N, C-alpha and C positions, 0 to 999 in steps of 0.2 A: 731774759737778758739777751740782747742782740749780739751776733757774732761780730758786727762792725762797730768799733768804738771810734769816736771822733776825737781829734786833738783839742785841747783846751784853747780858748780864744785869749788874746791879750787881756780883755776885760776880766776874764775868770782868773787869770794869773794875778791881776791887780787886786782882786777881791781876796785871793788866797794870801797875798802879800800882807794885807791888813790883818788877817787872822793870825798869820805867823808873827807879825810885829807885836800884837797884843800878847801872844804866847811868850815872846822874847822879853817883853817888859815884865810879865808875871814871873818868869824864871829869874830875871834880874832882881826883882823884889824879894823872891824867896832866897836867892843867893846872899843878898844884903842881910836879910833876917838871920840866915845861918851863921853869918860872921858875928853878928851882935850876940846871938845865943851860943856861939862857939860849938856848933854841931860838928860832928865828925865827918859828915859828907860835904862840908862847905866847899872843898876844893873840886870835888866831882861836880858840884852845882855850877862852879865857874866854868868848867869845860862844857857842860850842857847848855849853859847860857850862851857861851861863845858859838857853839854849834847851831843853836837856834838863830843867832845873828847871821851866820853864814847861810842858812837855809832861807831866811828872810831876804837877804841880799840877792840870792839866786832867783827867788820868785819874782822880786822886783825886776831883775834883768830880763826875765822871760816875758814880762808884761809889755816890753817895748815893741817886739816884732812878732808876727805870727810865724809859726814854724812850718806852715804848709805853703805850698806854691799855689798861686791863683791859676785857674784854668779858664780861658776865655773861649766860648764856643766859636768854631771856625778857624782857630789858630793852628798853625802847623808847628811841628817840632823845630826848634832852633838850637844852635850851639853858640855859646859865648866864646868868641875867638880872641877878644882883647878886652881887658878891663884894667883901667889905670888905678882903680881903687877909689877914685874920687869922682871925676866928671866925665870921663870918656869910656863908653862901652860900645863894642861892635859885636853884632850877632850875625851868624851865617844862616841864610835860608836857601831853600832850593831854587833853581832857576825857573822852574815851571809854576812858581807861586802866583796866585791871582791877586788883584788889587784888594778884594775883600779879605782874603786870607792874610795878606801883608798887613792890613790895618788891624786885624784881630791879633795877629802875632806881636806887632809893636805894642798894642794895648796890654797884652799879657806880659811882655818883657818889661814894660814900664811898671806894672803892678808888682812884679817879682824882683826887679833890680833897682828901681829908683826908691831908695830908702831914705829916711830923714838924715842918716849919717853921711850921705853923699852930697847933701845940699850945700855944704861948705859955708854955712852962715850967710847965704845970700851973695857971696862974693863971685862964685862961678855957677853957671847953670849946667847941670849934668845933661848929657845927651846920649841917647842910644841910637846907633846907626844900624840899619839892616843892609847886609851886603850879599852879593852872589858873585860868582866867578864865571865869566864867559870865556870858553876856550875855542879859538878859531885859528886854523893854519899854524898850530904850534905856538901860538901866543895866548897868554892868559891875561884877561883884563878884569880888574876889580870894578864891580858895578855897585854903587851905593843907591839902593832902591828907595830909601826913605829914612826918616828919623823921627824920634819922639822925645819931647822934653816935658818936664813937669809944668803943669799950669801954675800960674801966679795969681793969687787973689784970695778972697775970703769966702766966697760962696762955693757950693759944690761944683757948679758949672765952671767957675773960674779956676778951680783946683784940678779939673780933669786934665789928663795928659793931652798935649798938643801934638797931633800926628801930621806929618808932612810926607806925602808920597811923590817921588820923582817919576812921573809917567813915562818920560822918554827912556830912562834907565831900565824901568820895569819892562817895557816893551823890548828892549835890547836883550835883556836877560831871558825873556820868554822865547825870543827867536833862537837864542843860543841853546835852549833846552831841546829843541826839535832835532 
C-alpha cells in the first residue's frame, strides 16, 4: 500500500451514491417489513434508514465538485482579493509575472474558481481579473493585467476558458517590479 492516497473523483462519489441509494432502499424495505411483522427493532431501523438517506445525500453532494485544486504548470501563486460570490473575482499576482506565467495563472484560477454555481443560469458571465499594484513616488496604481471568462459552447474547445492579456498593463507592472 502506498503512503500517498489520492482524493476520490466526482465520478467515484457518484458511483458511491448509487450504492448508498441501493442500500437506503434496502433499509427502507427492511423497515417496512419490520412494521408489518411488528419487530421490536422497527424504530431503530427507521433511524438507520434515515441515516442511510443522509449519507446518500452527502455522497451525492460530493459528486458535484472535486475537492482538490487544479495545478497548471507554469502558474504562480495568487491570492483572491475580491470575490462577489457570483460573477466578479479579482486575484492578486506579483508585478514581475511574465506573460506565460500570467496565462497559466489565469487558466489555473479559472479551473479552481469558475464553478457551475457561479454561472448564474446564463444571465451573467463570471470573470476573473488578475491585478498587480505599481508603487511609484508614493502613489499606488492598480493594474489589471488580464482576465479570464468561461468559454461558451458545446465542444471542448468552445468550453475552454477565454484568456485575455493586457500587454500594456503587464509591461507597466514589470517596470514597477524593478
